[in-house]
TORLUMPA-292730 format. One record per residue (C-alpha): residue number from 0; x, y, z. Coordinates in steps of 0.5 Angstrom, whole numbers, plus 2048, in hexadecimal, padded with zeros to 3 digits. Example, Ala and Ser with C-alpha at 12.3 -4.5 7.8 and 13.67 -1.06 7.14 Angstrom:
SITE pos  xx  yy  zz
SITE   0 819 7F7 810
SITE   1 81B 7FE 80E
END
This chain:
SITE pos  xx  yy  zz
SITE   0 7CE 800 80A
SITE   1 7D3 7FC 805
SITE   2 7D8 7F8 807
SITE   3 7DF 7FA 803
SITE   4 7E4 7F5 801
SITE   5 7EA 7FA 7FF
SITE   6 7F0 7F6 7FC
SITE   7 7F6 7F9 7FC
SITE   8 7F4 7FE 802
SITE   9 7FA 7FF 804
SITE  10 7FD 803 7FE
SITE  11 7FC 80B 7FD
SITE  12 7F6 80A 7FA
SITE  13 7F3 805 7FD
SITE  14 7F4 807 805
SITE  15 7F1 80E 802
SITE  16 7EB 80B 800
SITE  17 7EB 806 806
SITE  18 7EB 80D 80B
SITE  19 7E7 810 807
SITE  20 7E1 80A 807
SITE  21 7E3 80B 80F
SITE  22 7E2 812 80F
SITE  23 7DD 813 80A
SITE  24 7D7 80D 80C
SITE  25 7D4 809 810
SITE  26 7D7 803 80C
SITE  27 7DC 7FD 80E
SITE  28 7E3 7FC 80A
SITE  29 7E8 7F5 80A
SITE  30 7EF 7F8 807
SITE  31 7F1 7F2 804
SITE  32 7F9 7F3 802
SITE  33 7FF 7F0 801
SITE  34 804 7F5 805
SITE  35 808 7F6 7FF
SITE  36 80E 7FB 7FF
SITE  37 808 800 7FE
SITE  38 804 7FE 803
SITE  39 805 801 80A
SITE  40 7FF 800 810
SITE  41 801 807 812
SITE  42 7FD 80A 80D
SITE  43 7F7 807 810
SITE  44 7F9 808 816
SITE  45 7F4 80E 817
SITE  46 7EE 809 816
SITE  47 7F1 803 81A
SITE  48 7ED 803 820
SITE  49 7E8 804 81D
SITE  50 7E2 7FE 81E
SITE  51 7E0 7FE 817
SITE  52 7E7 7FD 814
SITE  53 7EB 7F7 813
SITE  54 7F1 7F4 810
SITE  55 7F4 7EE 80D
SITE  56 7FA 7ED 80A
SITE  57 7FA 7E9 804
SITE  58 7FB 7E8 7FC
SITE  59 7F7 7E9 7F7
SITE  60 7FA 7E4 7F4
SITE  61 7F8 7DF 7F9
SITE  62 7F2 7DC 7F6
SITE  63 7F0 7D9 7FD
SITE  64 7F1 7DF 801
SITE  65 7ED 7E3 7FC
SITE  66 7E8 7DE 7FD
SITE  67 7E7 7DE 805
SITE  68 7E7 7E5 806
SITE  69 7E1 7E6 801
SITE  70 7DE 7DF 805
SITE  71 7DF 7E2 80C
SITE  72 7DF 7EA 80A
SITE  73 7D9 7E9 806
SITE  74 7DA 7F0 802
SITE  75 7D5 7F3 7FE
SITE  76 7DB 7F7 7FA
SITE  77 7E1 7F5 7F8
SITE  78 7E6 7FB 7F6
SITE  79 7EC 7F8 7F2
SITE  80 7F2 7FD 7F3
SITE  81 7F8 7F8 7F5
SITE  82 7FD 7F9 7EF
SITE  83 804 7FA 7ED
SITE  84 804 801 7EC
SITE  85 80A 804 7EA
SITE  86 80C 805 7E3
SITE  87 814 805 7E3
SITE  88 813 7FE 7E9
SITE  89 80F 7FB 7E3
SITE  90 815 7FC 7DE
SITE  91 81A 7F9 7E2
SITE  92 816 7F3 7E5
SITE  93 80F 7F2 7E1
SITE  94 80E 7EC 7E3
SITE  95 80C 7EE 7EA
SITE  96 807 7F2 7E6
SITE  97 804 7ED 7E2
SITE  98 803 7E9 7E8
SITE  99 800 7EE 7ED
SITE 100 7FC 7F2 7E8
SITE 101 7FA 7EC 7E2
SITE 102 7FA 7E6 7E7
SITE 103 7F7 7E9 7ED
SITE 104 7F2 7EC 7EA
SITE 105 7F0 7E6 7E7
SITE 106 7EF 7E3 7ED
SITE 107 7EC 7E8 7EF
SITE 108 7E7 7E7 7EA
SITE 109 7E7 7E0 7EB
SITE 110 7E5 7E0 7F2
SITE 111 7E0 7E5 7F2
SITE 112 7DC 7E1 7EC
SITE 113 7DC 7DB 7F1
SITE 114 7D9 7E0 7F7
SITE 115 7D5 7E4 7F3
SITE 116 7D1 7DD 7F0
SITE 117 7D1 7DB 7F7
SITE 118 7CD 7E1 7FA
SITE 119 7C6 7E2 7FC
SITE 120 7C2 7E5 7F6
SITE 121 7C1 7EC 7FA
SITE 122 7CA 7EB 7FC
SITE 123 7CC 7EA 7F4
SITE 124 7C7 7EF 7F2
SITE 125 7CB 7F4 7F7
SITE 126 7D1 7F2 7F5
SITE 127 7D7 7F5 7F1
SITE 128 7DE 7F5 7EF
SITE 129 7E2 7FB 7EE
SITE 130 7E8 7FC 7EA
SITE 131 7EC 801 7EB
SITE 132 7F1 803 7E5
SITE 133 7F5 809 7E2
SITE 134 7F5 80C 7DB
SITE 135 7FC 809 7DA
SITE 136 7F8 804 7D7
SITE 137 7F6 809 7D1
SITE 138 7FD 80B 7CF
SITE 139 7FF 812 7CD
SITE 140 7FC 818 7CA
SITE 141 7FF 81D 7C5
SITE 142 7FE 824 7C9
SITE 143 7F7 825 7C8
SITE 144 7F1 81F 7C9
SITE 145 7EF 81C 7D0
SITE 146 7EE 815 7D2
SITE 147 7E7 813 7D2
SITE 148 7E3 80C 7D4
SITE 149 7E3 809 7CD
SITE 150 7EB 80C 7CA
SITE 151 7EE 806 7C8
SITE 152 7F3 802 7CD
SITE 153 7FB 803 7CB
SITE 154 800 801 7D0
SITE 155 806 803 7CF
SITE 156 809 800 7D7
SITE 157 80A 7F9 7D9
SITE 158 806 7FD 7DF
SITE 159 801 801 7DA
SITE 160 800 7FA 7D7
SITE 161 7FE 7F5 7DD
SITE 162 7F9 7FA 7DF
SITE 163 7F6 7FA 7D8
SITE 164 7F6 7F3 7D8
SITE 165 7F2 7F3 7E0
SITE 166 7ED 7F8 7DC
SITE 167 7EB 7F3 7D7
SITE 168 7EB 7ED 7DC
SITE 169 7E6 7F1 7E0
SITE 170 7E2 7F4 7D9
SITE 171 7E2 7EC 7D7
SITE 172 7E0 7E9 7DE
SITE 173 7DA 7ED 7DE
SITE 174 7D7 7ED 7D6
SITE 175 7D9 7E4 7D6
SITE 176 7D7 7E3 7DD
SITE 177 7D2 7E9 7E0
SITE 178 7D6 7EB 7E6
SITE 179 7D5 7F2 7E7
SITE 180 7DA 7F7 7E6
SITE 181 7DC 7FD 7E6
SITE 182 7E3 801 7E4
SITE 183 7E6 807 7E6
SITE 184 7ED 809 7E2
SITE 185 7EF 810 7E6
SITE 186 7F6 814 7E4
SITE 187 7FC 816 7E7
SITE 188 7FA 816 7F0
SITE 189 7FE 81A 7F5
SITE 190 7FC 81B 7FC
SITE 191 7FE 819 803
SITE 192 801 812 805
SITE 193 805 812 7FD
SITE 194 80A 80D 7FD
SITE 195 811 811 7FC
SITE 196 813 80D 7F5
SITE 197 80D 811 7F1
SITE 198 80E 818 7EF
SITE 199 80C 81D 7F3
SITE 200 80E 81A 7F9
SITE 201 814 818 7F7
SITE 202 816 820 7F5
SITE 203 813 822 7FC
SITE 204 817 81E 800
SITE 205 81D 81D 7FC
SITE 206 81D 825 7FC
SITE 207 81D 825 804
SITE 208 822 820 804
SITE 209 826 825 7FF
SITE 210 827 820 7FA
SITE 211 826 821 7F3
SITE 212 81F 821 7F0
SITE 213 820 81C 7E9
SITE 214 81B 81E 7E3
SITE 215 81B 81A 7DE
SITE 216 81D 81C 7D7
SITE 217 81B 825 7D7
SITE 218 815 824 7DB
SITE 219 810 825 7D6
SITE 220 80B 81E 7D8
SITE 221 805 821 7D9
SITE 222 800 81E 7DE
SITE 223 7F9 81F 7E0
SITE 224 7FA 820 7E9
SITE 225 7F4 81D 7EC
SITE 226 7F4 81E 7F4
SITE 227 7F4 817 7F7
SITE 228 7EE 819 7FD
SITE 229 7E9 81C 7F7
SITE 230 7EB 814 7F4
SITE 231 7E9 812 7F9
SITE 232 7E3 815 7FA
SITE 233 7E2 813 7F1
SITE 234 7E3 80C 7F4
SITE 235 7DE 80B 7F9
SITE 236 7D8 80E 7F5
SITE 237 7DA 80A 7F0
SITE 238 7D9 804 7F5
SITE 239 7D2 807 7F7
SITE 240 7D0 80A 7F1
SITE 241 7D4 807 7EA
SITE 242 7CF 803 7E5
SITE 243 7D2 7FC 7E4
SITE 244 7D6 7FB 7DE
SITE 245 7D8 802 7DD
SITE 246 7DE 806 7DD
SITE 247 7E1 80C 7E0
SITE 248 7E6 811 7DF
SITE 249 7E8 815 7E6
SITE 250 7ED 81A 7E4
SITE 251 7EF 821 7E8
SITE 252 7EF 825 7E2
SITE 253 7F6 828 7E3
SITE 254 7FA 827 7DE
SITE 255 802 828 7DF
SITE 256 809 827 7DD
SITE 257 80D 823 7E1
SITE 258 812 829 7E2
SITE 259 80D 82E 7E4
SITE 260 80A 829 7E9
SITE 261 811 829 7EC
SITE 262 813 830 7EC
SITE 263 80C 832 7EF
SITE 264 80E 82D 7F5
SITE 265 815 830 7F5
SITE 266 812 837 7F6
SITE 267 80C 834 7FC
SITE 268 812 831 800
SITE 269 817 838 7FF
SITE 270 810 83C 802
SITE 271 80F 836 808
SITE 272 815 833 809
SITE 273 81A 838 806
SITE 274 822 834 805
SITE 275 827 838 808
SITE 276 82B 835 800
SITE 277 826 839 7FD
SITE 278 821 839 7F8
SITE 279 81F 831 7F8
SITE 280 81E 832 7F0
SITE 281 826 832 7F0
SITE 282 825 82A 7F1
SITE 283 822 828 7EA
SITE 284 826 824 7E7
SITE 285 824 821 7E0
SITE 286 825 81A 7DF
SITE 287 824 815 7D9
SITE 288 81D 813 7D7
SITE 289 81A 80D 7D8
SITE 290 818 808 7D3
SITE 291 810 809 7D1
SITE 292 80F 80F 7D4
SITE 293 809 812 7D2
SITE 294 80A 819 7D0
SITE 295 802 81C 7D2
SITE 296 7FC 819 7D7
SITE 297 7F5 81D 7D7
SITE 298 7EF 81A 7DA
SITE 299 7E8 81C 7D8
SITE 300 7E4 81B 7DE
SITE 301 7DD 81E 7DC
SITE 302 7D9 818 7DC
SITE 303 7DB 816 7E4
SITE 304 7D9 81E 7E4
SITE 305 7D2 81D 7E1
SITE 306 7D0 817 7E2
SITE 307 7D2 816 7EA
SITE 308 7D3 81D 7EC
SITE 309 7DB 81D 7EE
SITE 310 7E0 822 7ED
SITE 311 7E6 822 7F0
SITE 312 7E7 828 7F6
SITE 313 7EE 829 7F5
SITE 314 7F1 82E 7F0
SITE 315 7F9 82B 7EF
SITE 316 7FC 831 7F3
SITE 317 7F7 830 7F9
SITE 318 7F9 829 7F9
SITE 319 800 829 7F7
SITE 320 801 82E 7FD
SITE 321 7FC 829 802
SITE 322 802 823 800
SITE 323 808 827 801
SITE 324 805 82A 808
SITE 325 803 822 80A
SITE 326 80A 820 809
SITE 327 80D 826 80D
SITE 328 809 824 812
SITE 329 809 81C 811
SITE 330 811 81B 812
SITE 331 811 814 816
SITE 332 80B 812 811
SITE 333 811 813 80A
SITE 334 817 811 80E
SITE 335 815 80A 810
SITE 336 815 808 809
SITE 337 81C 80D 807
SITE 338 81F 80A 80D
SITE 339 81E 803 808
SITE 340 820 800 802
SITE 341 81D 805 7FD
SITE 342 822 80C 7FE
SITE 343 81E 810 7F8
SITE 344 821 80E 7F2
SITE 345 81D 80E 7EC
SITE 346 81D 806 7E9
SITE 347 81C 805 7E2
SITE 348 821 80A 7DE
SITE 349 824 809 7D8
SITE 350 82C 808 7DA
END
């Protein structure tokens, strides 16, 4: 049995990881989350009463709070998912991304190093700092090729630059201080409990409310899509079996143009929840593209498949249908968000 501290565990991916640890292991978990706009305790409701789950509201930039959590919980694994993660928001307000993603990661590394050095020999040997990152740090691809673990970094947005900085800090703490670290870089996630500023939930909910479906440019940008539960399974596997000092790419092998994603969502909704106003595709609206919008991301996940035996279980079609159905079945979750400050706009676009 392990003890796993999950930063950002009330967020989209973090809560999926937390739910998976409770449902697929005997491990104890502590979710450490500031509860910003994207953190939602309702996403942890399925495990809230489990005795192996605990929660602490705190900021990863608060050194004392981090040190206290480490000392009291005594984790075997620190899984770092806390991050500002929205590209459009990073264009409008980059300072928060530097503070959380760079300074916050440094604060965690600093506290984790002290905790690791002060642990017993047995405890120190079992400890690892697992850093969860994005494929956006690699920049943009042309029409061919894939991001590999050894691809050079070339971030093009404030968000991806801040994540690249955090990746480099983690590697530096391993190389310089010997801190046992492992890094994963993932493609675009989607699935239940996704905050509705991101493409897929935004399109689902805007469609259900009869609002325009804003698509940047002509929708030609390509992303690889990874179902969040498949990603959570990969992260749990890396936590237990990943090799210290290594990095692993995690992808869904589902390259899709943004316009194809939106049209598929419309078609599924036409089937599951027909609109009296006609086909949902009629709501698609093309808007001015955002600056620094990378054309294509595609990830080579052969390493984690070969070395750890992980493979995604969902195709894009099965995962997207499950996702649409979840939003149809759980209006209370997303209506609570939509009734607040966020109203379903695209952020960060050019005037």
